PyMOL Python script that loads the backbone (N, CA, C, O; Angstrom):
from pymol import cmd

cmd.read_pdbstr("""\
ATOM      1  N   MET A   1       8.721 -15.868  -3.439  1.00  0.00           N
ATOM      2  CA  MET A   1       8.595 -16.752  -4.086  1.00  0.00           C
ATOM      3  C   MET A   1       6.146 -17.079  -4.992  1.00  0.00           C
ATOM      4  O   MET A   1       5.262 -17.937  -4.978  1.00  0.00           O
ATOM      5  N   ALA A   2       6.240 -16.557  -5.192  1.00  0.00           N
ATOM      6  CA  ALA A   2       4.543 -16.464  -5.422  1.00  0.00           C
ATOM      7  C   ALA A   2       4.131 -16.229  -6.780  1.00  0.00           C
ATOM      8  O   ALA A   2       4.559 -15.096  -7.006  1.00  0.00           O
ATOM      9  N   ASP A   3       3.462 -16.703  -7.969  1.00  0.00           N
ATOM     10  CA  ASP A   3       3.781 -16.656  -9.384  1.00  0.00           C
ATOM     11  C   ASP A   3       4.118 -14.910  -9.510  1.00  0.00           C
ATOM     12  O   ASP A   3       5.043 -14.370 -10.117  1.00  0.00           O
ATOM     13  N   ASN A   4       2.969 -14.255  -8.674  1.00  0.00           N
ATOM     14  CA  ASN A   4       2.753 -12.903  -9.701  1.00  0.00           C
ATOM     15  C   ASN A   4       3.243 -12.101  -9.136  1.00  0.00           C
ATOM     16  O   ASN A   4       2.586 -11.094  -8.873  1.00  0.00           O
ATOM     17  N   VAL A   5       5.149 -12.259  -8.544  1.00  0.00           N
ATOM     18  CA  VAL A   5       5.978 -11.651  -8.299  1.00  0.00           C
ATOM     19  C   VAL A   5       7.077 -11.672  -9.568  1.00  0.00           C
ATOM     20  O   VAL A   5       7.588 -12.654 -10.107  1.00  0.00           O
ATOM     21  N   SER A   6       7.246 -10.352  -9.837  1.00  0.00           N
ATOM     22  CA  SER A   6       7.880 -10.704 -10.775  1.00  0.00           C
ATOM     23  C   SER A   6       9.919  -9.929 -10.416  1.00  0.00           C
ATOM     24  O   SER A   6      10.101  -8.744 -10.139  1.00  0.00           O
ATOM     25  N   VAL A   7      10.650 -10.579 -10.491  1.00  0.00           N
ATOM     26  CA  VAL A   7      12.345  -9.410 -10.600  1.00  0.00           C
ATOM     27  C   VAL A   7      12.761  -9.627 -11.895  1.00  0.00           C
ATOM     28  O   VAL A   7      12.347 -10.578 -12.557  1.00  0.00           O
ATOM     29  N   ASP A   8      13.888  -8.466 -12.479  1.00  0.00           N
ATOM     30  CA  ASP A   8      14.724  -8.005 -12.849  1.00  0.00           C
ATOM     31  C   ASP A   8      15.832  -9.573 -13.315  1.00  0.00           C
ATOM     32  O   ASP A   8      15.982 -10.022 -14.451  1.00  0.00           O
ATOM     33  N   PHE A   9      16.536 -10.181 -11.848  1.00  0.00           N
ATOM     34  CA  PHE A   9      17.271 -11.024 -11.558  1.00  0.00           C
ATOM     35  C   PHE A   9      16.853 -12.664 -12.854  1.00  0.00           C
ATOM     36  O   PHE A   9      15.826 -12.771 -13.523  1.00  0.00           O
ATOM     37  N   PRO A  10      17.922 -13.582 -12.817  1.00  0.00           N
ATOM     38  CA  PRO A  10      17.625 -14.611 -13.117  1.00  0.00           C
ATOM     39  C   PRO A  10      16.489 -15.726 -12.818  1.00  0.00           C
ATOM     40  O   PRO A  10      15.635 -16.360 -13.437  1.00  0.00           O
ATOM     41  N   THR A  11      16.980 -15.590 -11.517  1.00  0.00           N
ATOM     42  CA  THR A  11      15.435 -15.964 -10.444  1.00  0.00           C
ATOM     43  C   THR A  11      15.326 -15.416  -9.476  1.00  0.00           C
ATOM     44  O   THR A  11      16.100 -14.478  -9.284  1.00  0.00           O
ATOM     45  N   LYS A  12      14.653 -15.642  -8.778  1.00  0.00           N
ATOM     46  CA  LYS A  12      13.559 -15.084  -7.624  1.00  0.00           C
ATOM     47  C   LYS A  12      14.549 -15.615  -6.185  1.00  0.00           C
ATOM     48  O   LYS A  12      14.896 -14.672  -5.473  1.00  0.00           O
ATOM     49  N   LYS A  13      14.946 -16.811  -5.790  1.00  0.00           N
ATOM     50  CA  LYS A  13      15.902 -17.052  -5.605  1.00  0.00           C
ATOM     51  C   LYS A  13      16.794 -16.753  -5.313  1.00  0.00           C
ATOM     52  O   LYS A  13      16.841 -16.511  -4.107  1.00  0.00           O
ATOM     53  N   ARG A  14      18.551 -16.469  -6.354  1.00  0.00           N
ATOM     54  CA  ARG A  14      18.627 -14.645  -6.386  1.00  0.00           C
ATOM     55  C   ARG A  14      18.855 -13.817  -6.087  1.00  0.00           C
ATOM     56  O   ARG A  14      19.857 -13.325  -5.568  1.00  0.00           O
ATOM     57  N   PHE A  15      17.311 -13.267  -6.555  1.00  0.00           N
ATOM     58  CA  PHE A  15      16.890 -11.768  -5.872  1.00  0.00           C
ATOM     59  C   PHE A  15      16.958 -11.914  -4.494  1.00  0.00           C
ATOM     60  O   PHE A  15      17.974 -11.611  -3.869  1.00  0.00           O
ATOM     61  N   TYR A  16      16.115 -12.283  -4.054  1.00  0.00           N
ATOM     62  CA  TYR A  16      15.568 -12.664  -2.251  1.00  0.00           C
ATOM     63  C   TYR A  16      17.253 -12.993  -1.053  1.00  0.00           C
ATOM     64  O   TYR A  16      17.475 -13.175   0.144  1.00  0.00           O
ATOM     65  N   LYS A  17      17.862 -12.923  -2.041  1.00  0.00           N
ATOM     66  CA  LYS A  17      19.494 -13.477  -1.223  1.00  0.00           C
ATOM     67  C   LYS A  17      20.291 -12.133  -1.447  1.00  0.00           C
ATOM     68  O   LYS A  17      20.796 -11.322  -0.672  1.00  0.00           O
ATOM     69  N   PHE A  18      20.215 -12.211  -2.599  1.00  0.00           N
ATOM     70  CA  PHE A  18      20.965 -10.236  -2.523  1.00  0.00           C
ATOM     71  C   PHE A  18      20.217 -10.240  -2.037  1.00  0.00           C
ATOM     72  O   PHE A  18      20.454 -10.860  -1.000  1.00  0.00           O
ATOM     73  N   PHE A  19      18.809  -9.750  -2.075  1.00  0.00           N
ATOM     74  CA  PHE A  19      18.176  -8.582  -1.006  1.00  0.00           C
ATOM     75  C   PHE A  19      18.727  -8.454   0.078  1.00  0.00           C
ATOM     76  O   PHE A  19      19.251  -7.402   0.443  1.00  0.00           O
ATOM     77  N   LYS A  20      18.671  -9.964   1.038  1.00  0.00           N
ATOM     78  CA  LYS A  20      19.337  -9.719   2.264  1.00  0.00           C
ATOM     79  C   LYS A  20      20.483  -9.612   2.368  1.00  0.00           C
ATOM     80  O   LYS A  20      20.979  -9.776   3.483  1.00  0.00           O
ATOM     81  N   ARG A  21      21.336  -9.289   1.209  1.00  0.00           N
ATOM     82  CA  ARG A  21      23.070  -9.723   1.541  1.00  0.00           C
ATOM     83  C   ARG A  21      22.680  -8.081   1.984  1.00  0.00           C
ATOM     84  O   ARG A  21      23.046  -7.619   3.064  1.00  0.00           O
ATOM     85  N   MET A  22      21.872  -7.277   0.964  1.00  0.00           N
ATOM     86  CA  MET A  22      22.321  -5.375   1.202  1.00  0.00           C
ATOM     87  C   MET A  22      21.275  -5.155   1.827  1.00  0.00           C
ATOM     88  O   MET A  22      21.173  -3.931   1.736  1.00  0.00           O
ATOM     89  N   VAL A  23      19.888  -5.740   2.767  1.00  0.00           N
ATOM     90  CA  VAL A  23      19.754  -5.633   4.204  1.00  0.00           C
ATOM     91  C   VAL A  23      20.868  -5.624   5.529  1.00  0.00           C
ATOM     92  O   VAL A  23      20.986  -5.017   6.593  1.00  0.00           O
ATOM     93  N   LYS A  24      21.375  -6.362   5.001  1.00  0.00           N
ATOM     94  CA  LYS A  24      22.852  -6.557   5.919  1.00  0.00           C
ATOM     95  C   LYS A  24      23.402  -5.944   5.979  1.00  0.00           C
ATOM     96  O   LYS A  24      23.433  -5.296   7.025  1.00  0.00           O
ATOM     97  N   CYS A  25      24.300  -5.637   4.897  1.00  0.00           N
ATOM     98  CA  CYS A  25      24.904  -4.663   4.905  1.00  0.00           C
ATOM     99  C   CYS A  25      24.892  -3.283   5.006  1.00  0.00           C
ATOM    100  O   CYS A  25      25.803  -2.607   5.484  1.00  0.00           O
ATOM    101  N   ALA A  26      23.432  -2.710   4.368  1.00  0.00           N
ATOM    102  CA  ALA A  26      22.811  -1.440   5.099  1.00  0.00           C
ATOM    103  C   ALA A  26      22.704  -0.972   6.666  1.00  0.00           C
ATOM    104  O   ALA A  26      22.907   0.029   7.353  1.00  0.00           O
ATOM    105  N   LYS A  27      22.245  -2.367   6.802  1.00  0.00           N
ATOM    106  CA  LYS A  27      22.909  -2.505   8.982  1.00  0.00           C
ATOM    107  C   LYS A  27      23.854  -1.746   9.654  1.00  0.00           C
ATOM    108  O   LYS A  27      23.932  -0.971  10.608  1.00  0.00           O
ATOM    109  N   HIS A  28      24.985  -2.588   8.249  1.00  0.00           N
ATOM    110  CA  HIS A  28      25.921  -2.852   8.701  1.00  0.00           C
ATOM    111  C   HIS A  28      26.550  -1.272   8.800  1.00  0.00           C
ATOM    112  O   HIS A  28      27.190  -0.906   9.786  1.00  0.00           O
ATOM    113  N   ASN A  29      26.284  -0.425   7.678  1.00  0.00           N
ATOM    114  CA  ASN A  29      26.872   0.298   7.363  1.00  0.00           C
ATOM    115  C   ASN A  29      25.669   2.090   8.581  1.00  0.00           C
ATOM    116  O   ASN A  29      26.118   3.227   8.431  1.00  0.00           O
ATOM    117  N   SER A  30      25.206   2.021   8.922  1.00  0.00           N
ATOM    118  CA  SER A  30      23.661   2.296   9.364  1.00  0.00           C
ATOM    119  C   SER A  30      24.358   2.467  10.690  1.00  0.00           C
ATOM    120  O   SER A  30      25.121   1.749  11.336  1.00  0.00           O
ATOM    121  N   LYS A  31      23.685   4.008  10.929  1.00  0.00           N
ATOM    122  CA  LYS A  31      24.150   4.364  12.743  1.00  0.00           C
ATOM    123  C   LYS A  31      22.331   3.577  13.185  1.00  0.00           C
ATOM    124  O   LYS A  31      21.549   3.518  12.236  1.00  0.00           O
ATOM    125  N   GLY A  32      21.905   3.125  14.377  1.00  0.00           N
ATOM    126  CA  GLY A  32      20.886   3.016  14.876  1.00  0.00           C
ATOM    127  C   GLY A  32      20.094   1.913  13.953  1.00  0.00           C
ATOM    128  O   GLY A  32      20.821   1.103  13.379  1.00  0.00           O
ATOM    129  N   GLN A  33      18.855   1.813  13.776  1.00  0.00           N
ATOM    130  CA  GLN A  33      17.740   0.929  13.987  1.00  0.00           C
ATOM    131  C   GLN A  33      17.052   1.868  11.781  1.00  0.00           C
ATOM    132  O   GLN A  33      16.655   2.968  11.397  1.00  0.00           O
ATOM    133  N   LEU A  34      17.276   0.783  11.259  1.00  0.00           N
ATOM    134  CA  LEU A  34      16.785   0.970  10.263  1.00  0.00           C
ATOM    135  C   LEU A  34      15.102   0.991  10.265  1.00  0.00           C
ATOM    136  O   LEU A  34      14.344   0.263  10.905  1.00  0.00           O
ATOM    137  N   ILE A  35      14.756   2.165   9.251  1.00  0.00           N
ATOM    138  CA  ILE A  35      13.638   2.290   9.474  1.00  0.00           C
ATOM    139  C   ILE A  35      12.339   2.159   8.126  1.00  0.00           C
ATOM    140  O   ILE A  35      12.110   3.292   7.702  1.00  0.00           O
ATOM    141  N   PRO A  36      11.475   1.067   7.393  1.00  0.00           N
ATOM    142  CA  PRO A  36      11.086   1.390   6.139  1.00  0.00           C
ATOM    143  C   PRO A  36      10.188   2.313   6.083  1.00  0.00           C
ATOM    144  O   PRO A  36       9.329   2.407   6.959  1.00  0.00           O
ATOM    145  N   ILE A  37      10.257   3.204   4.956  1.00  0.00           N
ATOM    146  CA  ILE A  37       9.328   3.920   4.828  1.00  0.00           C
ATOM    147  C   ILE A  37       8.775   3.351   3.223  1.00  0.00           C
ATOM    148  O   ILE A  37       9.424   2.524   2.582  1.00  0.00           O
ATOM    149  N   MET A  38       7.339   4.021   2.678  1.00  0.00           N
ATOM    150  CA  MET A  38       7.288   3.757   1.638  1.00  0.00           C
ATOM    151  C   MET A  38       7.009   4.600   0.726  1.00  0.00           C
ATOM    152  O   MET A  38       6.222   5.148   1.499  1.00  0.00           O
ATOM    153  N   LYS A  39       6.904   5.322  -0.355  1.00  0.00           N
ATOM    154  CA  LYS A  39       6.297   6.106  -0.825  1.00  0.00           C
ATOM    155  C   LYS A  39       5.870   5.892  -1.437  1.00  0.00           C
ATOM    156  O   LYS A  39       6.072   4.750  -1.850  1.00  0.00           O
ATOM    157  N   PHE A  40       4.360   7.129  -2.476  1.00  0.00           N
ATOM    158  CA  PHE A  40       4.084   6.616  -3.775  1.00  0.00           C
ATOM    159  C   PHE A  40       4.357   7.638  -4.903  1.00  0.00           C
ATOM    160  O   PHE A  40       3.983   8.804  -5.032  1.00  0.00           O
ATOM    161  N   THR A  41       5.282   6.677  -5.840  1.00  0.00           N
ATOM    162  CA  THR A  41       6.000   8.259  -6.914  1.00  0.00           C
ATOM    163  C   THR A  41       4.485   8.090  -8.087  1.00  0.00           C
ATOM    164  O   THR A  41       3.643   8.960  -8.310  1.00  0.00           O
ATOM    165  N   GLU A  42       4.527   7.163  -8.466  1.00  0.00           N
ATOM    166  CA  GLU A  42       3.845   7.419  -9.418  1.00  0.00           C
ATOM    167  C   GLU A  42       2.416   6.680  -9.566  1.00  0.00           C
ATOM    168  O   GLU A  42       1.946   5.871  -8.767  1.00  0.00           O
ATOM    169  N   SER A  43       1.782   7.174 -10.862  1.00  0.00           N
ATOM    170  CA  SER A  43       0.199   6.524 -10.711  1.00  0.00           C
ATOM    171  C   SER A  43      -0.354   6.515 -12.265  1.00  0.00           C
ATOM    172  O   SER A  43      -1.266   7.285 -12.567  1.00  0.00           O
ATOM    173  N   LYS A  44       0.102   5.804 -13.045  1.00  0.00           N
ATOM    174  CA  LYS A  44      -0.868   5.522 -14.335  1.00  0.00           C
ATOM    175  C   LYS A  44      -1.940   4.349 -14.130  1.00  0.00           C
ATOM    176  O   LYS A  44      -2.289   3.640 -13.187  1.00  0.00           O
ATOM    177  N   ILE A  45      -2.286   4.493 -15.464  1.00  0.00           N
ATOM    178  CA  ILE A  45      -4.090   4.004 -16.158  1.00  0.00           C
ATOM    179  C   ILE A  45      -3.957   2.156 -14.791  1.00  0.00           C
ATOM    180  O   ILE A  45      -4.448   1.666 -13.774  1.00  0.00           O
ATOM    181  N   GLU A  46      -2.708   1.865 -16.101  1.00  0.00           N
ATOM    182  CA  GLU A  46      -2.862   0.841 -15.502  1.00  0.00           C
ATOM    183  C   GLU A  46      -1.860   0.361 -14.432  1.00  0.00           C
ATOM    184  O   GLU A  46      -2.246  -0.708 -13.961  1.00  0.00           O
ATOM    185  N   GLN A  47      -0.225   0.970 -13.668  1.00  0.00           N
ATOM    186  CA  GLN A  47      -0.004   0.529 -12.730  1.00  0.00           C
ATOM    187  C   GLN A  47       0.615   1.252 -11.412  1.00  0.00           C
ATOM    188  O   GLN A  47       0.150   2.385 -11.288  1.00  0.00           O
ATOM    189  N   LYS A  48       1.213   1.021 -10.755  1.00  0.00           N
ATOM    190  CA  LYS A  48       1.124   2.205  -9.853  1.00  0.00           C
ATOM    191  C   LYS A  48       2.972   1.843  -9.779  1.00  0.00           C
ATOM    192  O   LYS A  48       3.692   1.087 -10.431  1.00  0.00           O
ATOM    193  N   GLU A  49       3.191   2.671  -8.805  1.00  0.00           N
ATOM    194  CA  GLU A  49       4.788   3.234  -8.459  1.00  0.00           C
ATOM    195  C   GLU A  49       4.695   3.214  -7.803  1.00  0.00           C
ATOM    196  O   GLU A  49       3.644   3.704  -7.391  1.00  0.00           O
ATOM    197  N   TYR A  50       5.883   2.489  -6.578  1.00  0.00           N
ATOM    198  CA  TYR A  50       5.960   2.694  -4.957  1.00  0.00           C
ATOM    199  C   TYR A  50       7.671   2.637  -5.264  1.00  0.00           C
ATOM    200  O   TYR A  50       8.405   2.465  -6.237  1.00  0.00           O
ATOM    201  N   SER A  51       7.844   2.977  -3.337  1.00  0.00           N
ATOM    202  CA  SER A  51       9.026   3.039  -3.171  1.00  0.00           C
ATOM    203  C   SER A  51       9.214   2.439  -1.346  1.00  0.00           C
ATOM    204  O   SER A  51       8.564   2.742  -0.345  1.00  0.00           O
ATOM    205  N   LEU A  52      10.616   1.318  -1.571  1.00  0.00           N
ATOM    206  CA  LEU A  52      10.592   1.602   0.245  1.00  0.00           C
ATOM    207  C   LEU A  52      11.780   1.451   0.462  1.00  0.00           C
ATOM    208  O   LEU A  52      12.497   0.451   0.466  1.00  0.00           O
ATOM    209  N   SER A  53      12.009   2.774   0.694  1.00  0.00           N
ATOM    210  CA  SER A  53      13.459   2.462   1.751  1.00  0.00           C
ATOM    211  C   SER A  53      13.210   2.805   2.896  1.00  0.00           C
ATOM    212  O   SER A  53      12.281   3.224   3.586  1.00  0.00           O
ATOM    213  N   PHE A  54      14.854   2.375   2.980  1.00  0.00           N
ATOM    214  CA  PHE A  54      15.322   1.852   4.338  1.00  0.00           C
ATOM    215  C   PHE A  54      16.286   3.334   5.797  1.00  0.00           C
ATOM    216  O   PHE A  54      17.503   3.495   5.710  1.00  0.00           O
ATOM    217  N   TYR A  55      15.741   3.865   6.516  1.00  0.00           N
ATOM    218  CA  TYR A  55      16.966   5.110   6.396  1.00  0.00           C
ATOM    219  C   TYR A  55      17.003   4.749   7.854  1.00  0.00           C
ATOM    220  O   TYR A  55      16.103   4.092   8.377  1.00  0.00           O
ATOM    221  N   ASP A  56      18.348   5.307   8.680  1.00  0.00           N
ATOM    222  CA  ASP A  56      18.634   5.145   9.771  1.00  0.00           C
ATOM    223  C   ASP A  56      18.214   6.989  10.596  1.00  0.00           C
ATOM    224  O   ASP A  56      17.631   7.910  10.023  1.00  0.00           O
ATOM    225  N   ALA A  57      18.670   6.985  11.799  1.00  0.00           N
ATOM    226  CA  ALA A  57      18.526   8.273  12.548  1.00  0.00           C
ATOM    227  C   ALA A  57      19.691   9.509  12.339  1.00  0.00           C
ATOM    228  O   ALA A  57      19.845  10.615  12.856  1.00  0.00           O
ATOM    229  N   TYR A  58      20.472   8.675  11.239  1.00  0.00           N
ATOM    230  CA  TYR A  58      21.691   9.737  11.152  1.00  0.00           C
ATOM    231  C   TYR A  58      21.739  10.061   9.490  1.00  0.00           C
ATOM    232  O   TYR A  58      22.237  11.156   9.226  1.00  0.00           O
ATOM    233  N   HIS A  59      21.469   9.576   8.800  1.00  0.00           N
ATOM    234  CA  HIS A  59      21.384  10.179   7.901  1.00  0.00           C
ATOM    235  C   HIS A  59      20.655  11.134   7.013  1.00  0.00           C
ATOM    236  O   HIS A  59      19.632  11.715   7.377  1.00  0.00           O
ATOM    237  N   LYS A  60      21.350  11.320   5.534  1.00  0.00           N
ATOM    238  CA  LYS A  60      19.491  11.690   5.336  1.00  0.00           C
ATOM    239  C   LYS A  60      18.878  11.514   4.520  1.00  0.00           C
ATOM    240  O   LYS A  60      17.677  11.764   4.418  1.00  0.00           O
ATOM    241  N   TYR A  61      19.950  10.795   3.365  1.00  0.00           N
ATOM    242  CA  TYR A  61      19.279  10.180   2.393  1.00  0.00           C
ATOM    243  C   TYR A  61      18.854   8.224   2.628  1.00  0.00           C
ATOM    244  O   TYR A  61      19.091   7.763   3.744  1.00  0.00           O
ATOM    245  N   SER A  62      18.489   7.631   1.957  1.00  0.00           N
ATOM    246  CA  SER A  62      18.581   6.342   2.300  1.00  0.00           C
ATOM    247  C   SER A  62      19.093   5.375   2.704  1.00  0.00           C
ATOM    248  O   SER A  62      18.440   5.408   3.748  1.00  0.00           O
ATOM    249  N   ARG A  63      19.895   4.221   2.868  1.00  0.00           N
ATOM    250  CA  ARG A  63      20.696   3.271   2.797  1.00  0.00           C
ATOM    251  C   ARG A  63      20.075   2.264   1.892  1.00  0.00           C
ATOM    252  O   ARG A  63      20.764   1.383   1.377  1.00  0.00           O
ATOM    253  N   LEU A  64      18.507   2.388   1.635  1.00  0.00           N
ATOM    254  CA  LEU A  64      18.653   1.184   0.596  1.00  0.00           C
ATOM    255  C   LEU A  64      17.094   1.572   0.240  1.00  0.00           C
ATOM    256  O   LEU A  64      16.255   1.798   1.111  1.00  0.00           O
ATOM    257  N   THR A  65      16.849   1.613  -1.096  1.00  0.00           N
ATOM    258  CA  THR A  65      15.762   1.975  -2.128  1.00  0.00           C
ATOM    259  C   THR A  65      15.937   0.432  -3.018  1.00  0.00           C
ATOM    260  O   THR A  65      16.842  -0.268  -3.472  1.00  0.00           O
ATOM    261  N   LEU A  66      14.337   0.441  -2.916  1.00  0.00           N
ATOM    262  CA  LEU A  66      13.625  -1.061  -3.739  1.00  0.00           C
ATOM    263  C   LEU A  66      12.430  -0.467  -4.473  1.00  0.00           C
ATOM    264  O   LEU A  66      11.526  -0.053  -3.747  1.00  0.00           O
ATOM    265  N   PRO A  67      12.326  -0.391  -5.359  1.00  0.00           N
ATOM    266  CA  PRO A  67      11.478   0.170  -6.105  1.00  0.00           C
ATOM    267  C   PRO A  67      10.284  -1.120  -6.700  1.00  0.00           C
ATOM    268  O   PRO A  67      10.252  -2.318  -6.981  1.00  0.00           O
ATOM    269  N   ILE A  68       9.704  -0.323  -6.663  1.00  0.00           N
ATOM    270  CA  ILE A  68       8.308  -1.616  -6.836  1.00  0.00           C
ATOM    271  C   ILE A  68       6.951  -1.273  -7.431  1.00  0.00           C
ATOM    272  O   ILE A  68       6.040  -0.556  -7.017  1.00  0.00           O
ATOM    273  N   ILE A  69       7.105  -2.051  -8.595  1.00  0.00           N
ATOM    274  CA  ILE A  69       5.657  -1.997 -10.158  1.00  0.00           C
ATOM    275  C   ILE A  69       5.041  -2.456  -9.155  1.00  0.00           C
ATOM    276  O   ILE A  69       5.682  -3.137  -8.356  1.00  0.00           O
ATOM    277  N   GLU A  70       3.278  -2.142  -8.875  1.00  0.00           N
ATOM    278  CA  GLU A  70       2.018  -3.021  -9.073  1.00  0.00           C
ATOM    279  C   GLU A  70       1.347  -2.760  -9.981  1.00  0.00           C
ATOM    280  O   GLU A  70       1.469  -1.612 -10.407  1.00  0.00           O
ATOM    281  N   THR A  71       0.629  -3.424 -10.485  1.00  0.00           N
ATOM    282  CA  THR A  71      -0.171  -3.980 -11.551  1.00  0.00           C
ATOM    283  C   THR A  71      -1.125  -5.116 -11.383  1.00  0.00           C
ATOM    284  O   THR A  71      -0.711  -6.049 -10.694  1.00  0.00           O
ATOM    285  N   GLU A  72      -2.459  -5.222 -11.940  1.00  0.00           N
ATOM    286  CA  GLU A  72      -3.674  -5.783 -11.434  1.00  0.00           C
ATOM    287  C   GLU A  72      -2.812  -7.718 -11.753  1.00  0.00           C
ATOM    288  O   GLU A  72      -2.976  -8.670 -10.990  1.00  0.00           O
ATOM    289  N   GLU A  73      -2.363  -7.728 -12.450  1.00  0.00           N
ATOM    290  CA  GLU A  73      -1.674  -9.848 -12.164  1.00  0.00           C
ATOM    291  C   GLU A  73      -0.049  -9.133 -11.322  1.00  0.00           C
ATOM    292  O   GLU A  73       0.218 -10.087 -10.592  1.00  0.00           O
ATOM    293  N   VAL A  74       0.701  -8.426 -11.143  1.00  0.00           N
ATOM    294  CA  VAL A  74       2.173  -8.722 -11.223  1.00  0.00           C
ATOM    295  C   VAL A  74       3.109  -7.725 -10.503  1.00  0.00           C
ATOM    296  O   VAL A  74       3.601  -6.749 -11.069  1.00  0.00           O
ATOM    297  N   LEU A  75       3.267  -7.978  -9.502  1.00  0.00           N
ATOM    298  CA  LEU A  75       4.027  -7.118  -8.457  1.00  0.00           C
ATOM    299  C   LEU A  75       5.538  -7.121  -8.436  1.00  0.00           C
ATOM    300  O   LEU A  75       6.163  -8.098  -8.022  1.00  0.00           O
ATOM    301  N   HIS A  76       6.371  -5.561  -9.074  1.00  0.00           N
ATOM    302  CA  HIS A  76       7.532  -6.094  -9.891  1.00  0.00           C
ATOM    303  C   HIS A  76       8.334  -6.099  -9.121  1.00  0.00           C
ATOM    304  O   HIS A  76       7.708  -5.311  -8.412  1.00  0.00           O
ATOM    305  N   LEU A  77       9.816  -6.395  -8.175  1.00  0.00           N
ATOM    306  CA  LEU A  77      10.507  -6.014  -7.499  1.00  0.00           C
ATOM    307  C   LEU A  77      11.984  -5.270  -8.064  1.00  0.00           C
ATOM    308  O   LEU A  77      12.191  -5.925  -9.086  1.00  0.00           O
ATOM    309  N   ASP A  78      12.759  -4.582  -7.991  1.00  0.00           N
ATOM    310  CA  ASP A  78      13.939  -4.380  -8.034  1.00  0.00           C
ATOM    311  C   ASP A  78      14.251  -3.713  -7.695  1.00  0.00           C
ATOM    312  O   ASP A  78      13.495  -2.808  -7.342  1.00  0.00           O
ATOM    313  N   ILE A  79      16.325  -3.577  -7.446  1.00  0.00           N
ATOM    314  CA  ILE A  79      16.702  -3.076  -6.561  1.00  0.00           C
ATOM    315  C   ILE A  79      17.784  -1.621  -7.019  1.00  0.00           C
ATOM    316  O   ILE A  79      18.678  -1.844  -7.836  1.00  0.00           O
ATOM    317  N   ASN A  80      17.689  -0.744  -6.671  1.00  0.00           N
ATOM    318  CA  ASN A  80      18.379   0.319  -7.607  1.00  0.00           C
ATOM    319  C   ASN A  80      19.626  -0.030  -6.879  1.00  0.00           C
ATOM    320  O   ASN A  80      19.679  -0.573  -5.776  1.00  0.00           O
ATOM    321  N   PRO A  81      20.895   0.445  -7.824  1.00  0.00           N
ATOM    322  CA  PRO A  81      22.188  -0.141  -8.040  1.00  0.00           C
ATOM    323  C   PRO A  81      23.229   0.665  -6.899  1.00  0.00           C
ATOM    324  O   PRO A  81      24.032   0.197  -6.093  1.00  0.00           O
ATOM    325  N   PHE A  82      22.718   2.511  -7.307  1.00  0.00           N
ATOM    326  CA  PHE A  82      23.243   2.682  -5.385  1.00  0.00           C
ATOM    327  C   PHE A  82      22.886   3.255  -4.696  1.00  0.00           C
ATOM    328  O   PHE A  82      23.349   3.213  -3.557  1.00  0.00           O
TER     329      PHE A  82
END
""", "prot")
cmd.dss("prot")
cmd.show_as("cartoon", "prot")
cmd.util.cbc("prot")
cmd.orient("prot")
């Protein structure tokens, strides 16, 4: 809820509620414990891009991915639709 965090949702509260529900669904559909892995994707002069992916022990691809864009002023969070 910090001022230097932005989201694509209408409000931060709705984003966090949706994200919490997505993590809960990912846990339910996974086999074993979810493991978060942070991956560096791209760096430009004024911003860095990361992705926080949640994996389980069984599936090859991530159960949930959270793209993160970091600038000097703002940390922008989003959720991939699929």
